[in-house]
Structures are given as structure tokens and as C-alpha cells.
DSSP file (Angstrom, degrees, kcal/mol; ACC not computed):
  #  RESIDUE AA STRUCTURE BP1 BP2  ACC     N-H-->O    O-->H-N    N-H-->O    O-->H-N    TCO  KAPPA ALPHA  PHI   PSI    X-CA   Y-CA   Z-CA
    1    1 A M              0   0    0      0, 0.0     2,-0.1     0, 0.0     0, 0.0   0.000 360.0 360.0 360.0-176.0  -10.0   54.7  -28.6
    2    2 A G        -     0   0    0      1,-0.1     4,-0.1     2,-0.1     0, 0.0  -0.338 360.0-139.5 -77.4 157.7   -7.0   54.2  -26.3
    3    3 A G  S    S+     0   0    0      2,-0.1    -1,-0.1    -2,-0.1     3,-0.1   0.795  80.2  42.5 -86.9 -29.6   -6.1   56.4  -23.4
    4    4 A G  S    S-     0   0    0      1,-0.1    -2,-0.1     0, 0.0     2,-0.1  -0.544 100.6 -69.8-113.3 177.6   -2.4   56.6  -23.9
    5    5 A P        -     0   0    0      0, 0.0     2,-0.3     0, 0.0    -1,-0.1  -0.398  50.8-128.5 -67.4 142.9    0.0   57.0  -26.7
    6    6 A S        -     0   0    0      1,-0.1     4,-0.1     2,-0.1     0, 0.0  -0.669   7.1-150.0 -93.2 145.3    0.3   54.0  -29.0
    7    7 A M    >   +     0   0    0     -2,-0.3     3,-1.5     2,-0.1     4,-0.5   0.656  69.9 105.3 -84.9 -16.5    3.5   52.3  -29.9
    8    8 A E  T 3  S+     0   0    0      1,-0.2    -2,-0.1     2,-0.2    27,-0.0  -0.365  85.3  18.8 -62.1 141.9    2.1   51.3  -33.3
    9    9 A G  T 3  S+     0   0    0      1,-0.1    -1,-0.2    -2,-0.0     3,-0.1   0.161 101.3  91.8  84.4 -21.6    3.4   53.4  -36.1
   10   10 A D  S <  S+     0   0    0     -3,-1.5    -2,-0.2     1,-0.2    -1,-0.1   0.676  74.5  69.4 -77.2 -14.7    6.3   54.5  -34.1
   11   11 A I  S    S+     0   0    0     -4,-0.5     2,-0.5     2,-0.1    -1,-0.2   0.920  92.6  62.7 -67.0 -43.8    8.2   51.6  -35.5
   12   12 A M  S    S-     0   0    0     23,-0.1     2,-0.2    -3,-0.1    17,-0.1  -0.702  90.9-126.0 -84.8 129.2    8.3   53.2  -39.0
   13   13 A K        -     0   0    0     -2,-0.5     2,-0.9    15,-0.3    15,-0.3  -0.477  19.7-123.6 -70.7 143.7   10.2   56.4  -39.1
   14   14 A R        -     0   0    0     -2,-0.2     2,-0.8    -4,-0.1    13,-0.1  -0.806  29.7-176.9 -91.9 107.9    8.3   59.3  -40.5
   15   15 A K  E     +A   26   0A   0     -2,-0.9    11,-1.8    11,-0.6     2,-0.4  -0.853  13.6 167.4-108.2  97.1   10.3   60.7  -43.4
   16   16 A F  E     -A   25   0A   0     -2,-0.8     2,-0.4     9,-0.2     9,-0.2  -0.849  16.0-172.7-111.5 146.2    8.4   63.7  -44.7
   17   17 A Q  E     -A   24   0A   0      7,-2.2     7,-3.2    -2,-0.4     2,-0.6  -0.992  19.7-136.2-137.1 129.0    9.7   66.3  -47.2
   18   18 A L  E     +A   23   0A   0     -2,-0.4     5,-0.2     5,-0.2    -2,-0.0  -0.758  30.3 171.1 -87.7 123.3    7.8   69.5  -48.0
   19   19 A L  E >   -A   22   0A   0      3,-3.1     3,-1.8    -2,-0.6     2,-0.4  -0.772  52.2 -64.2-120.3 167.6    7.8   70.3  -51.8
   20   20 A P  T 3  S-     0   0    0      0, 0.0   113,-0.1     0, 0.0     3,-0.1  -0.382 120.7 -16.0 -58.2 111.8    5.8   73.0  -53.6
   21   21 A G  T 3  S+     0   0    0     -2,-0.4    33,-1.7    29,-0.2    32,-1.3   0.456 127.1  85.8  77.3   0.7    2.1   71.9  -53.1
   22   22 A V  E <   -Ab  19  54A   0     -3,-1.8    -3,-3.1    30,-0.2     2,-0.5  -0.974  61.9-148.6-139.9 144.6    3.1   68.4  -52.0
   23   23 A V  E     -Ab  18  55A   0     31,-2.1    33,-2.5    -2,-0.3     2,-0.5  -0.977  23.3-154.5-107.4 121.8    4.2   66.4  -49.0
   24   24 A Q  E     -Ab  17  56A   0     -7,-3.2    -7,-2.2    -2,-0.5     2,-0.4  -0.824  13.4-174.5 -95.7 133.2    6.6   63.6  -50.0
   25   25 A V  E     -Ab  16  57A   0     31,-2.9    33,-3.1    -2,-0.5     2,-0.5  -0.990  14.1-147.5-130.4 136.6    6.6   60.6  -47.6
   26   26 A S  E     -Ab  15  58A   0    -11,-1.8     2,-0.6    -2,-0.4   -11,-0.6  -0.886   6.2-157.3-104.3 131.8    8.9   57.6  -47.8
   27   27 A L  E     + b   0  59A   0     31,-3.0    33,-3.5    -2,-0.5     2,-0.3  -0.929  36.8 130.7-109.0 113.1    7.6   54.2  -46.6
   28   28 A E        +     0   0    0     -2,-0.6   -15,-0.3   -15,-0.3    34,-0.3  -0.990  49.1  26.9-157.2 158.2   10.4   51.8  -45.6
   29   29 A H  S    S+     0   0    0     32,-2.1     2,-0.2    -2,-0.3    34,-0.2   0.846  72.7 162.6  57.4  41.6   11.6   49.5  -42.9
   30   30 A G        -     0   0    0     32,-2.3    -1,-0.2     1,-0.1    -3,-0.0  -0.583  33.8-155.0 -87.7 154.5    8.1   48.7  -41.6
   31   31 A E  S    S+     0   0    0      1,-0.3    -1,-0.1    -2,-0.2    -2,-0.1   0.876  76.0  10.9 -91.9 -48.5    7.3   45.7  -39.4
   32   32 A T  S >  S-     0   0    0      1,-0.1     3,-1.9     0, 0.0     4,-0.3  -0.906  78.8-107.5-132.1 157.6    3.7   45.0  -40.2
   33   33 A P  G >  S+     0   0    0      0, 0.0     3,-1.7     0, 0.0     4,-0.3   0.850 115.0  62.4 -54.2 -37.8    1.2   46.4  -42.8
   34   34 A V  G >  S+     0   0    0      1,-0.3     3,-1.0     2,-0.2    31,-0.1   0.683  83.9  80.5 -66.0 -14.3   -0.7   48.5  -40.3
   35   35 A D  G <> S+     0   0    0     -3,-1.9     4,-0.8     1,-0.2    -1,-0.3   0.814  86.9  57.5 -58.5 -29.8    2.6   50.5  -39.7
   36   36 A I  H <> S+     0   0    0     -3,-1.7     4,-2.8    -4,-0.3     5,-0.3   0.756  90.1  73.8 -75.5 -22.2    1.9   52.5  -42.8
   37   37 A V  H <> S+     0   0    0     -3,-1.0     4,-2.4    -4,-0.3     5,-0.2   0.949 100.3  38.7 -62.0 -54.4   -1.6   53.7  -41.7
   38   38 A P  H  > S+     0   0    0      0, 0.0     4,-2.6     0, 0.0    -1,-0.2   0.841 115.4  55.5 -66.1 -29.1   -0.4   56.3  -39.1
   39   39 A V  H  X S+     0   0    0     -4,-0.8     4,-2.0     2,-0.2    -2,-0.2   0.953 112.5  40.4 -66.8 -48.0    2.5   57.4  -41.3
   40   40 A L  H  X S+     0   0    0     -4,-2.8     4,-2.1     2,-0.2    -1,-0.2   0.879 115.5  52.4 -67.6 -36.6    0.2   58.2  -44.3
   41   41 A S  H  X S+     0   0    0     -4,-2.4     4,-2.2    -5,-0.3    -2,-0.2   0.923 110.1  47.7 -63.4 -44.4   -2.4   59.7  -41.9
   42   42 A D  H  X S+     0   0    0     -4,-2.6     4,-2.5     1,-0.2    -2,-0.2   0.874 109.9  53.7 -64.0 -36.9    0.3   62.0  -40.4
   43   43 A A  H  X S+     0   0    0     -4,-2.0     4,-2.4     2,-0.2    -1,-0.2   0.905 109.5  47.8 -63.7 -40.8    1.5   62.9  -43.9
   44   44 A A  H  X S+     0   0    0     -4,-2.1     4,-2.3     2,-0.2    -2,-0.2   0.885 110.9  51.2 -67.3 -38.2   -2.1   63.9  -44.8
   45   45 A K  H  X S+     0   0    0     -4,-2.2     4,-2.7     2,-0.2    -2,-0.2   0.917 111.4  48.0 -62.9 -42.7   -2.4   66.0  -41.6
   46   46 A L  H  X S+     0   0    0     -4,-2.5     4,-2.5     2,-0.2     6,-0.2   0.911 109.8  52.6 -63.6 -42.7    0.9   67.7  -42.4
   47   47 A A  H  <>S+     0   0    0     -4,-2.4     5,-3.7     1,-0.2    -2,-0.2   0.920 112.1  45.6 -58.8 -43.9   -0.3   68.4  -46.0
   48   48 A R  H ><5S+     0   0    0     -4,-2.3     3,-1.1     3,-0.2    -2,-0.2   0.923 113.2  48.9 -65.8 -44.3   -3.5   70.0  -44.6
   49   49 A A  H 3<5S+     0   0    0     -4,-2.7    -2,-0.2     1,-0.3    -1,-0.2   0.862 117.1  41.6 -64.1 -35.9   -1.7   72.0  -42.0
   50   50 A K  T 3<5S-     0   0    0     -4,-2.5    -1,-0.3    -5,-0.2    -2,-0.2   0.271 114.3-116.0 -96.5  11.0    0.8   73.3  -44.6
   51   51 A R  T < 5 +     0   0    0     -3,-1.1     2,-0.4     1,-0.2    -3,-0.2   0.861  59.9 156.1  56.4  39.7   -1.9   73.8  -47.3
   52   52 A R      < -     0   0    0     -5,-3.7    -1,-0.2    -6,-0.2   -30,-0.2  -0.770  33.4-157.3 -92.8 144.0   -0.4   71.2  -49.6
   53   53 A Q        +     0   0    0    -32,-1.3    34,-1.2    -2,-0.4     2,-0.3   0.623  66.0  42.2 -96.3 -16.2   -2.8   69.7  -52.0
   54   54 A D  E     -bc  22  87A   0    -33,-1.7   -31,-2.1    32,-0.2     2,-0.4  -0.893  60.2-141.3-136.8 159.1   -1.1   66.4  -52.8
   55   55 A L  E     -bc  23  88A   0     32,-2.5    34,-2.8    -2,-0.3     2,-0.5  -0.956   6.9-160.5-117.2 140.9    0.9   63.5  -51.3
   56   56 A L  E     -bc  24  89A   0    -33,-2.5   -31,-2.9    -2,-0.4     2,-0.6  -0.952  14.1-166.6-119.4 106.9    3.8   61.8  -53.0
   57   57 A V  E     -bc  25  90A   0     32,-3.2    34,-3.2    -2,-0.5     2,-0.6  -0.855   2.2-163.3-103.4 117.1    4.3   58.3  -51.4
   58   58 A V  E     -bc  26  91A   0    -33,-3.1   -31,-3.0    -2,-0.6     2,-0.6  -0.885  11.2-145.1-105.0 115.6    7.6   56.6  -52.2
   59   59 A S  E     +b   27   0A   0     32,-3.0    34,-0.4    -2,-0.6   -31,-0.2  -0.688  30.3 177.4 -80.3 117.4    7.6   52.9  -51.5
   60   60 A G    >   -     0   0    0    -33,-3.5     3,-1.6    -2,-0.6     2,-0.2  -0.333  39.5 -46.7-110.2-168.4   11.1   52.0  -50.3
   61   61 A L  T 3  S+     0   0    0      1,-0.3   -32,-2.1    -2,-0.1    -1,-0.2  -0.408 126.5  15.5 -62.6 126.9   12.9   48.9  -49.0
   62   62 A G  T 3  S+     0   0    0    -34,-0.3   -32,-2.3     1,-0.3    -1,-0.3   0.698  77.9 162.6  81.3  18.7   10.9   47.1  -46.5
   63   63 A D    <   -     0   0    0     -3,-1.6    -1,-0.3   -36,-0.2   -35,-0.1  -0.634  20.9-166.0 -70.3 114.6    7.6   48.8  -47.3
   64   64 A P        +     0   0    0      0, 0.0    -1,-0.1     0, 0.0     5,-0.1   0.242  30.1 149.9 -90.0  15.4    5.1   46.4  -45.7
   65   65 A A        -     0   0    0      4,-0.1     2,-0.3   -33,-0.1    35,-0.1  -0.101  20.7-178.4 -55.7 141.3    2.0   47.8  -47.4
   66   66 A T     >  -     0   0    0    -33,-0.2     4,-2.6    34,-0.1     5,-0.3  -0.877  42.8-105.6-128.1 165.5   -1.0   45.5  -48.2
   67   67 A S  H  > S+     0   0    0     -2,-0.3     4,-2.3     1,-0.2     5,-0.2   0.903 121.7  51.8 -57.4 -41.8   -4.2   46.4  -50.0
   68   68 A Q  H  > S+     0   0    0      2,-0.2     4,-2.2     1,-0.2    -1,-0.2   0.926 111.2  46.1 -61.6 -46.6   -6.0   46.3  -46.6
   69   69 A A  H  > S+     0   0    0      1,-0.2     4,-2.2     2,-0.2    -2,-0.2   0.903 113.8  47.8 -65.8 -41.6   -3.6   48.7  -44.9
   70   70 A V  H  X S+     0   0    0     -4,-2.6     4,-2.5     2,-0.2    -1,-0.2   0.887 110.1  53.3 -67.7 -37.4   -3.6   51.1  -47.8
   71   71 A S  H  X S+     0   0    0     -4,-2.3     4,-2.3    -5,-0.3    -2,-0.2   0.924 109.5  48.3 -60.4 -44.8   -7.4   51.0  -47.9
   72   72 A T  H  X S+     0   0    0     -4,-2.2     4,-2.2     1,-0.2    -2,-0.2   0.907 111.0  50.9 -61.9 -42.6   -7.5   51.9  -44.2
   73   73 A A  H  X S+     0   0    0     -4,-2.2     4,-2.5     2,-0.2    -2,-0.2   0.907 109.5  49.9 -63.0 -42.1   -5.0   54.7  -44.7
   74   74 A I  H  X S+     0   0    0     -4,-2.5     4,-2.4     1,-0.2    -1,-0.2   0.900 109.6  51.6 -63.8 -40.4   -7.1   56.1  -47.6
   75   75 A E  H  X S+     0   0    0     -4,-2.3     4,-2.3     2,-0.2    -1,-0.2   0.901 111.2  47.9 -62.0 -40.6  -10.2   56.0  -45.4
   76   76 A E  H  X S+     0   0    0     -4,-2.2     4,-1.5     2,-0.2    -2,-0.2   0.900 110.2  51.4 -66.8 -40.8   -8.4   57.9  -42.7
   77   77 A I  H  <>S+     0   0    0     -4,-2.5     5,-1.2     1,-0.2     4,-0.4   0.918 111.9  47.5 -61.8 -43.1   -7.1   60.5  -45.1
   78   78 A Y  H ><5S+     0   0    0     -4,-2.4     3,-1.7     1,-0.2    -2,-0.2   0.917 108.8  54.2 -62.5 -44.0  -10.7   61.0  -46.3
   79   79 A A  H 3<5S+     0   0    0     -4,-2.3    -1,-0.2     1,-0.3    -2,-0.2   0.775  98.4  64.1 -63.2 -27.0  -12.0   61.2  -42.7
   80   80 A L  T 3<5S-     0   0    0     -4,-1.5    -1,-0.3    -3,-0.2    -2,-0.2   0.646 118.4-112.1 -70.1 -13.6   -9.5   64.0  -42.1
   81   81 A G  T < 5 -     0   0    0     -3,-1.7    -3,-0.2    -4,-0.4    -2,-0.1   0.863  38.0-164.5  83.4  38.7  -11.3   66.1  -44.7
   82   82 A A      < -     0   0    0     -5,-1.2     4,-0.2    -4,-0.2    -1,-0.2  -0.408  26.4-119.5 -56.2 120.5   -8.6   66.2  -47.3
   83   83 A P        -     0   0    0      0, 0.0    -1,-0.1     0, 0.0    -3,-0.0  -0.452  41.5 -87.9 -71.3 129.2   -9.9   69.0  -49.6
   84   84 A P  S    S+     0   0    0      0, 0.0    29,-0.1     0, 0.0     3,-0.0  -0.464 111.1  51.1 -71.3 152.1  -10.6   68.0  -53.2
   85   85 A P  S    S+     0   0    0      0, 0.0     2,-0.5     0, 0.0    28,-0.1   0.157  79.0 161.7 -82.7 109.3   -9.0   67.8  -55.6
   86   86 A F        -     0   0    0     26,-0.5    28,-2.3    -4,-0.2     2,-0.4  -0.810  17.3-167.0 -94.7 130.0   -6.6   65.8  -53.4
   87   87 A R  E     -cd  54 114A   0    -34,-1.2   -32,-2.5    -2,-0.5     2,-0.4  -0.918  12.7-165.3-121.7 145.4   -4.1   63.7  -55.3
   88   88 A I  E     -cd  55 115A   0     26,-2.5    28,-2.0    -2,-0.4     2,-0.6  -0.988   4.2-163.3-127.9 121.9   -1.8   60.9  -54.2
   89   89 A A  E     -cd  56 116A   0    -34,-2.8   -32,-3.2    -2,-0.4     2,-0.5  -0.925   9.0-160.2-102.4 123.4    1.1   59.7  -56.4
   90   90 A F  E     -cd  57 117A   0     26,-3.1    28,-3.4    -2,-0.6     2,-0.6  -0.898   1.8-159.4-102.8 128.9    2.4   56.3  -55.3
   91   91 A V  E     +cd  58 118A   0    -34,-3.2   -32,-3.0    -2,-0.5     2,-0.4  -0.944  20.2 166.3-109.4 116.9    5.9   55.4  -56.5
   92   92 A A        +     0   0    0     26,-2.6   -32,-0.1    -2,-0.6    -2,-0.0  -0.967  18.4 174.6-136.3 117.9    6.5   51.6  -56.4
   93   93 A C        +     0   0    0    -34,-0.4     2,-0.4    -2,-0.4    -1,-0.1   0.641  65.5  72.6 -94.9 -17.7    9.4   49.9  -58.2
   94   94 A M  S  > S-     0   0    0    -35,-0.1     4,-2.6     1,-0.1     3,-0.3  -0.820  82.4-126.0-105.6 141.9    8.8   46.4  -56.9
   95   95 A L  H  > S+     0   0    0     -2,-0.4     4,-2.6     1,-0.2     5,-0.2   0.850 104.4  53.4 -56.3 -45.4    5.9   44.3  -58.1
   96   96 A P  H  > S+     0   0    0      0, 0.0     4,-1.8     0, 0.0    -1,-0.2   0.938 115.8  40.7 -58.5 -44.7    4.2   43.4  -54.8
   97   97 A Q  H  > S+     0   0    0     -3,-0.3     4,-2.8     2,-0.2     5,-0.3   0.884 111.6  56.8 -69.3 -37.8    4.0   47.1  -53.8
   98   98 A Y  H  X S+     0   0    0     -4,-2.6     4,-2.2     1,-0.2    -1,-0.2   0.929 108.0  48.1 -58.1 -44.8    3.0   48.1  -57.3
   99   99 A N  H  X S+     0   0    0     -4,-2.6     4,-1.8     2,-0.2    -1,-0.2   0.903 111.5  50.2 -63.0 -41.4    0.1   45.7  -57.2
  100  100 A V  H  X S+     0   0    0     -4,-1.8     4,-1.9    -5,-0.2    -2,-0.2   0.939 114.7  42.5 -61.8 -48.0   -1.0   47.1  -53.7
  101  101 A Y  H  X S+     0   0    0     -4,-2.8     4,-2.0     2,-0.2    -1,-0.2   0.774 108.2  59.5 -75.1 -24.7   -0.8   50.7  -54.9
  102  102 A H  H  X S+     0   0    0     -4,-2.2     4,-1.2    -5,-0.3    -1,-0.2   0.904 107.6  47.3 -65.4 -40.1   -2.5   49.8  -58.2
  103  103 A F  H  X S+     0   0    0     -4,-1.8     4,-2.4     1,-0.2     3,-0.4   0.919 110.0  53.1 -61.9 -44.2   -5.4   48.6  -56.0
  104  104 A A  H  X S+     0   0    0     -4,-1.9     4,-2.8     1,-0.2    -2,-0.2   0.848  99.9  63.0 -61.2 -35.2   -5.3   51.8  -54.0
  105  105 A E  H  X S+     0   0    0     -4,-2.0     4,-0.6     1,-0.2    10,-0.5   0.921 111.2  36.7 -56.1 -46.1   -5.5   53.8  -57.1
  106  106 A R  H >X S+     0   0    0     -4,-1.2     3,-0.6    -3,-0.4     4,-0.5   0.885 115.1  54.8 -74.2 -39.7   -9.0   52.4  -57.8
  107  107 A Y  H >< S+     0   0    0     -4,-2.4     3,-1.3     1,-0.2     4,-0.4   0.881 100.7  59.5 -63.0 -38.9  -10.0   52.3  -54.2
  108  108 A A  H ><>S+     0   0    0     -4,-2.8     5,-2.0     1,-0.3     3,-1.8   0.800  90.7  70.6 -61.4 -29.6   -9.3   56.1  -53.7
  109  109 A Q  H X<5S+     0   0    0     -3,-0.6     3,-1.6    -4,-0.6    -1,-0.3   0.829  86.5  66.4 -58.0 -32.1  -11.8   57.0  -56.4
  110  110 A R  T <<5S+     0   0    0     -3,-1.3    -1,-0.3    -4,-0.5    -2,-0.2   0.775 106.7  41.8 -58.3 -25.9  -14.6   55.9  -54.0
  111  111 A F  T < 5S-     0   0    0     -3,-1.8    -1,-0.3    -4,-0.4    -2,-0.2   0.242 119.9-104.3-108.8  11.1  -13.6   58.9  -51.8
  112  112 A G  T < 5S+     0   0    0     -3,-1.6     2,-0.5     1,-0.3   -26,-0.5   0.680  78.3 135.4  74.3  16.6  -13.0   61.5  -54.5
  113  113 A I      < -     0   0    0     -5,-2.0     2,-0.6    -6,-0.1    -1,-0.3  -0.857  50.7-140.5 -99.0 130.2   -9.2   61.1  -54.1
  114  114 A V  E     +d   87   0A   0    -28,-2.3   -26,-2.5    -2,-0.5     2,-0.3  -0.812  29.7 174.3 -92.0 119.6   -7.3   61.0  -57.4
  115  115 A A  E     -d   88   0A   0     -2,-0.6     2,-0.3   -10,-0.5   -26,-0.2  -0.933  12.2-177.4-127.6 150.4   -4.4   58.4  -57.0
  116  116 A K  E     -d   89   0A   0    -28,-2.0   -26,-3.1    -2,-0.3     2,-0.5  -0.991  17.6-142.8-146.8 137.3   -1.9   57.1  -59.5
  117  117 A V  E     +d   90   0A   0     -2,-0.3     2,-0.3   -28,-0.2   -26,-0.2  -0.877  26.4 175.3-102.3 132.6    0.8   54.5  -59.2
  118  118 A L  E     -d   91   0A   0    -28,-3.4   -26,-2.6    -2,-0.5     3,-0.0  -0.860  33.9-134.2-131.8 163.8    4.0   55.1  -61.1
  119  119 A V  S    S+     0   0    0     -2,-0.3     2,-0.3   -28,-0.2   -28,-0.1   0.497  84.0  44.3-102.0  -3.6    7.4   53.4  -61.3
  120  120 A S     >  -     0   0    0      1,-0.1     4,-2.1   -28,-0.0     5,-0.1  -0.992  69.7-131.6-141.3 151.2    9.7   56.4  -60.9
  121  121 A L  H  > S+     0   0    0     -2,-0.3     4,-2.7     1,-0.2     5,-0.2   0.872 110.9  56.6 -62.2 -38.7   10.0   59.5  -58.8
  122  122 A R  H  > S+     0   0    0      1,-0.2     4,-2.3     2,-0.2    -1,-0.2   0.933 107.6  47.0 -60.0 -47.1   10.5   61.5  -62.0
  123  123 A D  H  > S+     0   0    0      1,-0.2     4,-2.6     2,-0.2    -1,-0.2   0.899 112.3  50.8 -62.0 -40.4    7.2   60.2  -63.5
  124  124 A A  H  X S+     0   0    0     -4,-2.1     4,-2.1     2,-0.2     6,-0.2   0.917 110.5  48.0 -64.5 -43.3    5.3   61.0  -60.2
  125  125 A K  H  X>S+     0   0    0     -4,-2.7     5,-2.6     2,-0.2     6,-0.8   0.885 111.9  50.6 -65.8 -37.5    6.7   64.5  -60.0
  126  126 A D  H ><5S+     0   0    0     -4,-2.3     3,-1.1    -5,-0.2    -2,-0.2   0.938 109.7  50.3 -61.8 -46.3    5.7   65.0  -63.7
  127  127 A W  H 3<5S+     0   0    0     -4,-2.6    -2,-0.2     1,-0.3    -1,-0.2   0.866 112.9  46.2 -61.5 -37.2    2.2   63.7  -62.9
  128  128 A L  H 3<5S-     0   0    0     -4,-2.1    -1,-0.3    -5,-0.2    -2,-0.2   0.530 114.4-117.8 -82.1  -6.1    1.9   66.1  -60.0
  129  129 A G  T <X5S+     0   0    0     -3,-1.1     4,-0.9    -4,-0.6    -3,-0.2   0.670  77.5 126.7  78.7  16.2    3.2   69.0  -62.0
  130  130 A L  H  >< +     0   0    0     -5,-2.6     4,-2.4    -6,-0.2     5,-0.2   0.870  59.3  61.9 -75.2 -38.1    6.2   69.4  -59.7
  131  131 A R  H  > S+     0   0    0     -6,-0.8     4,-2.2     1,-0.2    -1,-0.2   0.834 101.3  53.8 -64.8 -31.3    9.0   69.2  -62.3
  132  132 A E  H  > S+     0   0    0     -7,-0.2     4,-2.3     2,-0.2    -1,-0.2   0.933 109.5  49.1 -63.1 -44.6    7.7   72.4  -64.0
  133  133 A D  H  X S+     0   0    0     -4,-0.9     4,-2.0     1,-0.2    -2,-0.2   0.900 111.1  49.9 -60.6 -41.6    7.8   74.2  -60.6
  134  134 A L  H  X S+     0   0    0     -4,-2.4     4,-1.8     2,-0.2    -1,-0.2   0.897 109.7  50.8 -66.7 -40.1   11.4   72.9  -60.0
  135  135 A R  H  X S+     0   0    0     -4,-2.2     4,-2.0     1,-0.2    -1,-0.2   0.929 111.8  46.6 -63.1 -44.6   12.5   74.1  -63.5
  136  136 A S  H  X S+     0   0    0     -4,-2.3     4,-1.8     1,-0.2    -1,-0.2   0.854 109.5  54.9 -68.7 -32.2   11.1   77.6  -63.0
  137  137 A A  H  < S+     0   0    0     -4,-2.0    -1,-0.2    -5,-0.2    -2,-0.2   0.874 108.9  48.1 -66.7 -35.8   12.7   77.8  -59.5
  138  138 A V  H >< S+     0   0    0     -4,-1.8     3,-1.1     1,-0.2    -2,-0.2   0.902 111.2  50.2 -69.3 -40.9   16.1   77.0  -61.0
  139  139 A V  H 3< S+     0   0    0     -4,-2.0    -2,-0.2     1,-0.2    -1,-0.2   0.838 105.3  57.8 -66.2 -33.8   15.7   79.6  -63.7
  140  140 A Q  T 3<        0   0    0     -4,-1.8    -1,-0.2     1,-0.2    -2,-0.2   0.409 360.0 360.0 -82.0   3.8   14.7   82.3  -61.3
  141  141 A R    <         0   0    0     -3,-1.1    -1,-0.2    -4,-0.2    -2,-0.1   0.519 360.0 360.0 -54.0 360.0   17.8   82.2  -59.1
């Protein structure tokens, strides 16, 4: 590998949010498809470090993802030793990204990662079981 720090991936800002059991990451304003690989890899590293079991990936404006880039990111996440059952919810509102993440949904199965592409953040949180956690947290105030 390279000896010094790489500028790749630094183009896309890393927008991570820690939720109960989940790391949420926003993908937006990327220059090239490979920009998403270190961002998703860093999100998976953070999930592992913080003992989160799932990733919630929100495709935003300017998400440059391609099937090839998402495949590479899934391979890196697998190589990190993401503990099963590791789940990734992809939220994609635009058709090109939806198609990319729909491909990723099937590709992730090869690595024992459960992935699902959804069209709303609410649906993704429901699928991950987050909304139940949020409701109980509000009630317990």
C-alpha cells in the first residue's frame, strides 16, 4: 500500500451519527465513485469500535456511488471482520442510487451481510428496529 496519507476519500466529508446499535452515515457531494469506499469503511470501523451492529447509509445529493464502488466497500467491510449478523440499510430516493444499492443488497449476501435498500429514512429505521428504541426513549423521560 502507500507510504503516506491518501487524499482520496478526504474529498467527501464524513458525516457520522451514533444511534442506538447503529452508525448512520450520509453520502453526499462526492467527486468520484471510489470516494464512498473509505467513508463506508470508516463507518464500519466506527461501528465496530462503538459496538454498533448495523450501518444506516443515507444517499444524499451528489452521492457518486456505483455498483463497483459499493461492491468494493462491502468487501472492505467484510475484511474488517464485521461481526454477524451485520446489517446495512441503504436509503436511496433517486433511481440511479436506488439501482446501485439494490445491487449491493444482493452482493452483500455473499459475505453474510444482510442489506436492504429503502426509499425513506423512516422505513430504514423501522427495518433496523430503531423506531421502537426511539419511542421507548421518549416515553422514559
